[in-house]
N, C-alpha and C positions, 0 to 999 in steps of 0.2 A: 703748556701746550694750549695752541688756539683752536676753538671750535668750529668745525666745519658746518655752514649753513647749507640746507638745503635750497636749490633753487628750480623752479618752474618757469622755464624759457629764460628769459633775462631778469626775473624777479625773484626775491625771496620769496620762501612758503607764506611767511604771515601777511607781505605784500600782496601774494595773489590772491591768499585769503580775504583780504580787505577790498579787491577790486571785483573779485566775485560777489560779495556781498552786496556794494555799490551797485553793480549791474543787475542784481536780482532785484534791488528795488526800484530801479528806472524800468524795467519790463513791468514790475506790478503798476506801476503809476503808468506806464502808457497803455496797458490792457485796460485800467478802470477808465482811462480818458477816451478810450474808443467806445467803449460800453456807454459812457454818459453822452458822448456825440452821437450814437446811434439812438438811445433812449430820448435824447431831446428833439432830434430829427423826426422820429417817429411821433411825439408830441404834437410837432407843427403839422406835419404831412402822413396821417395814418396809410397804412396799405391797405389794398382792397382783400376782396375774400381770397381764400385758397386757390392753389393751381388748379385746372382740371374743372373749374364750375363757371358758368355764366353768371351775369348779373341776376336772372331769374332763378338761380338755382339748379340749372340743366346741367349735364356736362357738355362740355363745348371747349372750343380753343382758346378761351380764355386764361390767362395765368395772373398770378398775383402781382399789381401793378402799384407803384406808389406814385402818386399825383397824377393818377390817369382818370380820375373821376370828375365829372363835369362840376363847376361851380353854382353854386344857387346864391341868388341875392338875398339879404336880408340880414 
C-alpha cells in the first residue's frame, strides 16, 4: 500500500517546513540589516532633541530632526 503524503498548497509538508524555515532566516537577516543601517546612520548624523522642545529647551514648535543642525567649522 502506498503512503499518502500531505500537501500544503502545491508542496509536501516537509518542503513547506523547509521553505518556512528559510524565509524566517531571511526575515531575521533583513531585520538585523535594517537596524544596522539605522544605527550607522545615527552614528554619522545624530538626531536633534525630542519633539516639543526648542533648541533653548523651551516648549515650542520644533520637532526632532536629523541633519537639521548648523555645521560648525573645525
